[in-house]
N, C-alpha and C positions, 0 to 999 in steps of 0.2 A: 570640559572634562567631566562625563557622568560616571557614576561608580555604581555596582552591584555586589552583594556579597555571595559567597557560593550557596550560603545556606538556602536563599531564596530559590536557587536554581534547583537545590538538591528537592526542596518540598515541590516545587512546582512539578519534574519530572515524576517525583513519586505518585502525586494525585492523576496525572495524566495517562501512566501506565495502568492506574486502577480503572479509571474512567473509561478509557479505550477500549477496555476487554468487559466491561458492564454495559455499557450503552452505544446501541449501533447507531450510525448516523442516520438523520431523518431522512437524507436522501435516499439513502439505500431502502428505508421503509418505505418512501413513496415508490422506489422502484418494483418492491415487492407487489404494492398494492396496484400499482398499473400493470403489471405482469400476470397478476391473478385475474385482469380483467381480459386479457387478450389470449390466456393461455386455452389451448383446445383439449389438450390432455387431460383427463380426468384425476388421473396418477399423477400429473405434474400439478395441477392446480392445489391438489390435497398435501402434496410438500410445500408446495409455496406457503399455504394457510400454517402449516406446522413451522415454517420459518418463522413467519410472522409471530408466532405464539412463543416461539422459543425466546425471541429478540424482546418482547412484551416482559417473559417471567425472569430473565437476566435484569432487566432494567429495574423490574418491581424488587424481586428478592435481593438486588445486589450480589450476584453471583456471575463468575463469566459465562458468555454466550457461546464457547465453543473451550473443549477440553484443551486443546492447542492454544496456549495463550501467547505463544509465539516468541521468537527472537526478537529483542528489540530494536527496531530501526529509529534511528532520532534523526530529522533534521533540525540543523541549527543555523538561523539568520543572524549574525553575530555583527551589531552596529560597531563602526571602524571607533567610532567616538566612545565606546564606552569602555570603562577600565571595570574588570573583574577583581573582586579583593578577596581573600581569606582562603585562596587555595587554587588547584588546577582548576580546569574547565571540564576538561573531560573526566576527570576524576570524580567531580560533582555531578555529572551527570549519571556515572557509573553508581554512584552513592544512590541518587534517586530510583535508578532500576533497581537496585538490589532492597531498597527500602519498601517500594512500590509492589514488587514481586512477593515479598513476606507478608505485609499488611494486608494486601489484597487477597492472600491466599491462592496466588496464580501459578500455576505449574512451571517449575522450572526445566528449560530444556537445553541450555546449553552445554556443551562439554568442552573441554579444554584443549582437548587435541584430536584432529577430526580422525586420526588412525588409532588413538588408544584409547577413544572415547569415554573417558570418566569426567560424569557431569561435577562443573564448578560448584552448584549447590544453590547459586542467587541470580539464574539467568544472567551473570555479566561474563563476558564484557559485552556492552551494546555495540552496535555498528553505529556510527556516528557520521553524518554530512555536515560538512560545515561550508557556509556560504559568507562572505565578508562583505556586508552590504554598507551604505550610506547612512548616518544617524547613530544615536544612542540608545535604541532600545534591542532586546532579545527576544526572537522568536524561536518558541520549540513546539516542535511537531513529532508526536511520539505515533509510532506507526508499528504495533504488534505484527510479525508476519509468520502464521504458521508454514509448513514445509509441506503439509498437503499440495497446496498451491504453488510453493516456491519451487517444488522439483519441478514441475509440470513445464515451467519456463524454458525460453531457448535463445540461442543464438544464433545468426548466420550471417558469413562476411560474404555478402552477395555482390556479385560483378557488378559493375555499374551497367553492364549491356543487359541485365536482367531488368532492369527498369522498375517503375512502379508495380507492373502486375507480378513480378516476380517476389517484389517486398511482402505484397497483399497474399500471393499464394503460401508465402511463409508463414505468415502471421495464420491464416486459417490450417494449414496443416498442423501446426503448431497447436491449438486449441482440438482439432480434431483427433491427435495422438493423446492429449491429454482424457480425453473423454470425461467421463463423470470423476476423475479422481480428485480434481480441485475444488469439489463441492460446489457445482453448479447451481443457480447462476451467479456467474462469476462477471467480474469488470476485468477488460483486458488492455494493459498498459503496453504500448508499441512505441519504442524509439528507434529513430532512423536517423543516420550522419553519425558524425564527430569521429571518434575510435573506438576501437573494440569496449572498452571500459564506459566511456561517455553514452553508447549507445543504451548500455544496460543500467546506465543510472538514470538517464530518460525515462525508460520504461518505467521503472520502480516509481520514481517520482510521480508519474504521470498518473498515479493510483490514487493520489491524493484529491484530482479534481473531483469536483462534486458529480455524482450520475446526473445527465440531462445536461451537463455543459459542455459545449463543443469548444474544440480549438477555435481562437478567435478568427483565426486565416480562413476564410469561406473555401478554399480549394482544398484545404485540409478538414475542413469539418464533414465534406462530402465525401472523403475518403474513410473516414472515420464511421459514417453512416453506412454507407458498401459493406465495410467490413464486417459489422454488426449484422446485416440482412443476411452476408454469405455464413457467418459462424451460427446463427439462428436457423436458418436452412438445414444446419447438419442434423437435427433432431435429437440431440442430445438430452436436452431438458434439465428440469430442476432434479438435482442429484442424479443426475445421469439416467432417471428413469423413462425417458422421453417428452418428446414438447416442443414447443416454439420458444421457449425462453431458457436458451443457451447461457446468454451474455445479457447484462443488464446495460453495458455501455462498453463501448472503445476509445480508449484515450491515446489519441497519435502525436508526440512530439517528435520536433525534428531540427538538425543541428548542421552547420556547415561540415563536410566532410574533404577528403582528400580526393585528387582525380582517380586514383586509381581504385576507390574503394567504395562501398554503401553497406557499412554494419548496420542490422536489423536486428533488434532484442524485442523479446517476448517477454512480459513479466504478467504471470496472473494472479489476480486476488479473488479470493475464494468468494461464498456469498456474504462472509462476516469480514468483508474489506474494513478493517479498523484504523481511524487515525483521529487523536484530538490536538488541540493546539493551544498555547498562551502566548500572549506577547507581554513582557516583563519590560518596565519603563525603570531607566537607570535615576538616580537620585544624584542631584548635586553635590559636588565633593566639598568638605568643608575646610 
């Protein structure tokens, strides 16, 4: 049995909250550069250049790349042979968020009650998703999610008779309705199958995949590519100003489902689809 103190977890989450808001992933920057070469709209190309510059300034000056520093979404893979010492794991994660958003001068955007709308003042509580996995390490992924893009997602409980085409059309229609609101070029996360909540979690988690890396199943990779082509033919373009670059990627994940249903969820990531991760190793107990 290996052990880990909550203070190590707090410090890691604090750092990840800051770094994820300051440093855009190299895969997205590469996607911007590729899109800039292919963009036929002069205005769309200029927007892409400004997005690249914005990300570079944020990294260099150590400031957030977007004023919406998001609600903290945390994915946790907890090794089943790891013992957490010194406190509650969820409380430790929230304390890390609390410290990170204060130290990094990140906007606090969480309200305590969806109806009363009073700000909690520290961007907690976070949304925490747990997976228990083999081993004795702890993997933490911090993915701040702004709601300009989050509000543009959707869920449809499709009938099985609607088939693949029905699912694909829902994805394209969701992006079309979103227009420029989610700050394109976007990443489109798609989850199909499971139940209502499983499909939405699949869609959210798929946004963690690197731009340019397809689903390893060839059949699903082809669907991703076709969806990307359909979406980019919509003409929404960078920041909604028109062009051929509406999305950098479509990431599709599927899961077994019930004979009577076919849930389809879409979660859209904006041009600043942010996430940073770390794997912490447990120490041998004394």
